[in-house]
N, C-alpha and C positions, 0 to 999 in steps of 0.2 A: 493570406491563405496559401498562395503559391510558394512563398518562402518557407512556410512551415511544412508544406508537402515535400519540397526539395530536401529539407533537413531530415524529414522522416525517411525519404527514399535513401539518402546517404546512410542513415542509421541501419536501414534494412540490409543494404549492401555490405556494411561492416559486419553485421550479424551473420550473414550468409558466409562471408569469408572466414569468420571465426569458427563457424560450424565445420567448414571444409578443413581448416587447420586442425581442429580437434579430431576430425575423422582420421587424418593421416599423421597424428601425433605418435611419437616413439613410445612404445610400451616395453618395459623390461620384464625379466622373469622373477625379479625380487627387488627389494630396496635395501640399500646399505644404510643402516641406522647407526646411532651413537653406540648402541649396545653391540652391534656388529664390529665396530672399530675397537671397542674394548676387548672383545673376544680375540681379535687379531693381535692386539698387544699382549694379551694373556698367553697366547700361543708362542709369541716371540720370547717371552720370559721363560716359558716351559722349555723351549728349545735350548736356551743357555743353561737352565737348571739341569736338564738331562745330561748335557755334556759334562757338567761338573760332577753329577752323581756317578757317572760311569768312569770317572777318573781321567777324562780327556778334556782338560780345561781349554776353552778356545782363546785365541789371542784377541786383543782389543780390535785389531783390524778385521778379524773374521766376524766378531760380534757386530761391528759397524756395518759390514757388508750385508749380513743377514737382515738386520733391522732396516737398512736403507732399501734393499730390494723388496722386502715385505711391504714397506710403506708405499713405495712407488706402485707396486702391483695393486695394493688396496685402493689407491686413488683412481687407477684406471678402471677397476671393477666398479667403483662407486659412480664413475661417469658413464660407463656402458654396462648396466646391470644385466648381463646375459650369461647363461651358464657356459656357452661356448667361449666367451671371453675369460671366464674363471678357469676353464681347463687350459686355455692358451697361456694365461698368466702363471698357472701352476707349473707348466712345462718350462716357461721362461725363467721362473724362479729357480727351478732345479738346474737348468742349464747354466745360468749366469753364476749362481752361488757355487755350484759344483766345480766350475772352472776357476773361480777366484779364491776359494777357501781350500784348506787341506782336505785330504781324503778322510781323516778321522772325524770330520764334521758331518758324517752321514746321518746320525741320529737327529741332529739339529735341523738338517734339511728336511727329513721326513716330518718332523713336527711342524715346521714352517709351512710345508706344502699342505698338510692337513688343516692348518689354520686358514689358508686361503679357500679351502672347500667348506669349512664349517662356518666361518664368519658370515657369509651371505645367507646361510640357512636360518639365522636368528632373525625373526621378523617381529615387529611391534605394530599393532593395530590400534589406532586412536579410538577414544570412546564413541565418537560419532560415526565411525567408519565400520565397514564390513569388507573383508578381503576374500576373494574367490580364488581357490587353489585348483589347478589342474595337475593331474599326474599322468604323464605320457600322453597328453592331448585329450584326456577325458576329465570331466568334472569329478572332483574328489570331495571337497568340503568347503564350508564358508567359515572363515576365521572370525571369531568374536573379538571384542576389545581386549587388549593385553598382549603379553609376549607369547610367541609361538615358535616352534621348530619345524621346519619342513625338510624333506629329504633333498640333499644336494643333487643337482642335475636332473632328478626324476620329477620333482615338484616345481611348479611355476605359479607365481601369483599373477594372474592375468589382469587384475584391476582392483581398485578400491572404490567402494560405493559410499557416498555420503548419505546418511540416513536422516539428516535434519530436514526441516521444512525449507523449501526453496521458493523463491518468487521469480517469475519470468515475465517480462513485458513483451507483448506482441501487439500487432495492429492489423487492421484491414483497410488498406488504402484504396480510395475511390470505389468503394462497394456501393451497389445500387439497392435501395429498399424496394419493397413490393409496389410502392406507389411512384417508382422511377425517380427517386431523389438520390443523387450521389452524396455519400458521406464518407468521412474518414474517422475511424473509431480506434482508440487506443485502450488497451485493457491489461490487467495483471492476472496471472494465474499463480495460485498458491498450491503447491503440490509436494509430495514426498515419496520416497522409495520405501516400500515395506518388505520387499523380497529382493535381496541383492542378487541371488542366483538367476531369477527370471529377468531382472533388468539387464544383466550382462549377456545372457544366453538367448533371450527371445527377440531382442532388437539390437541392431548394430550400434546405434548411437541414440540412447534413450533421451538424452537432453534435447537433441535436435528433433527427435520424433515428437516429444511433447509440445515443443514450440510450434512446429509446422502443423500438427494436428489441431492445436488450439486456434491457429489462424484459419484453418479450413472450416472448422465448426463455427467460428465467429462470422465468417463470410456467409455461410449457409443460413445462419440465424438472421442476419441483416436482410438477406434476400427474401425471407419468408415473413417479414414484419414490416408494417408501415412506419413512417418517420415518427408519427405521434406516439406509437407504442414504444419505439426505441428511446424516445426522450423521456417518457413518463414512467415506464416500467423497467427500469434498469435492473433492479434487484431480481425481478421475475425472470428476465432474459438471462441474467448471470447464472441463476440457479439452473435454468434449462441447459445452458452451455456446459456448466459443471457436470450435470448428470450425463449428458451425451458424451462428453470427453472422458469421464470416469469409466464408462462402459468400454470405451476403446482402449484405455491404458491399463485396466485391471489385469489383463493377461500378461502384461509386461512387469507386473509387480509394482505398479505405480498407482497411487490414488490422488485424485484431484480434490483439494479441500475446498476451494472457492474460486470464483471468477468475479473480478470487480472491474467495472468500466471507469477509466480515468478521464477520458475526454472524447467528446463527439463534436467534430468540426463539420460545418455546413458551408455550402457556397455563399459568397458574399451577397449575391442578389437575393438568395432565399432568406438569409439572415435579415436583410432590410425588409422584405415582405412580411416575415413573421413578426418583426418589431412593430410595423405599422398595424398589423392585425391585432396584436396584443394591446396596442395603444387605443385602437378603436373599441376593442372589447371593454377596456377599463372605462372609457368615456361612456359607453352604453350602460355599464353597471352603475356609474355615478349618477347618470340621469334617472335611472330606475329608482335608485335609492332616494334621490331628491324628490321625485314625484310621489313616492310612498310617504316621505316625511310630510310633504304638503297636504296629502290626503288625510293623514293622521291629524295634522294641526287643524285642518278645516273641520274635521269631526269634533275635535275638542272645543273649537270656537262655537260650533253650533250648539253643543251641550251647554257651554257657558252662557250663550245668548238666551237659551230657554230658561236657564236658572235666573238670570237677571230680569227676564220678562215677568216671571212670577214673583220676584222680590226686588222692587225698585230700590229699596234701601241698600241692598247689597251692591247694586250698580253704583249708587252714590258713593258708598265707601270705596269702591274700586276706583272711581274717578278721583277721589281725594288722594288715594294712594299713588295714582299716576302723577298727580301734580306734585306730591311730596318728593317722589323719585326724581322728577324733572328739576325741582328746586335744588336738590343735592348735586346734580350734575352740572346745571347751568343756572347761576344765581342772577344773571343780568336780564334775561328775557325768557318767558314761558308762554308757549302757545297752547291755549286750552279751548276745546270746543264750547260753543255757546250753551248747549244744554248742560254741559259739565259745570260752567260758571254759575248758571242759575241754581243748580243743585248745591254747589259749594257755597254760593252767597246765601241761599236760604238756610243752609245749615249753620253758617257763621252768624247770621242775624238772629236765629233762634237761640244760639248759645249766648249772644250778647244780651238779649232780652232777659234771659233767665238770670244772668249775672247782675243786671241793673235792678231787677225786681228784688233781689236779695239785699242789696245795699241801699234801696230806697230812691235811687236816682232814676228819673223818667228817661225813657229811651227816646230816640229821634222820632219814632212813629207815634208815641202817645203824648208827647209834649205839645202844649198849646202855643200857638204863635199869634203875634200881633200883626195888624195890617202892615205896620212899618217893617217888621222883620220879614214879612212875606214878600213885600216889595223889594 
């Protein structure tokens, strides 16, 4: 129990650290996608094509410089996706290429600089995501799945929200029930975001808010119920926690689908006491069942005795049946009550007499004897 509690405590500390890291994570103004990289390559090709179209063909060295500087700036923008970095890289591209290439390459430089501004404006939202866009610091719109174009510098994608069902594990360590029993409860929360705008605008970190709120509601539920209720009515308590938590998270655009208990740990001493109590209860039930069976058997024997008393022949037939069953099980020795022997002997003698009367042979009871035979 102690080892498990230590493990759970370590897990809780790791979760808390993860929540803090998520809180201070770096968020950019956009995301450089594969489509953005293709747009940047397209602008590089347009720059060279424009130079050829106006009759000022660039030298191979100038083409290499333009493409190399564009690629380097594109990589930096992808690493640090901020509009301020985009503007800085645009100025850097203009300064470096303007210094290294001839003056007649001005059209190509203009097209290349435009490519650095346009490429980050191409955004792709995955099917399960929603992207929230701000314009000059105010909420503008929510991007649905697919490709989108935002205004360079003015628009910023402040975050992507996963709209799929999520599962979060949480626990209540060393919580005390209403009958003062310390327990450790682990549970799972199934939830999903249904409004990306509220999830990002109404709460700072909705993931941590859901987890911590679930822990608080779980501890409150444990404190208001006894241990027996906690062990026997898990589904009911889970539904109560789900309803309470859903009322709390609905203003954030989040709905709680279900709460499921995974494990309830008790102190070792209490586990032993409950085990002994359960064993004693099972023994009591076994004794009650046995006494009920004895009572039913006694009633049936009483009814059988009354039947045999009214019909002695039935009793004799029952005795013969018992002897026959005994002979099948043990052929060496059979113990038969005296009155059963008399009944069986009488029945066998009567059967032999009838058989001898049929074939004309006198029986032992009717045959005459001489004095010599008698002696």
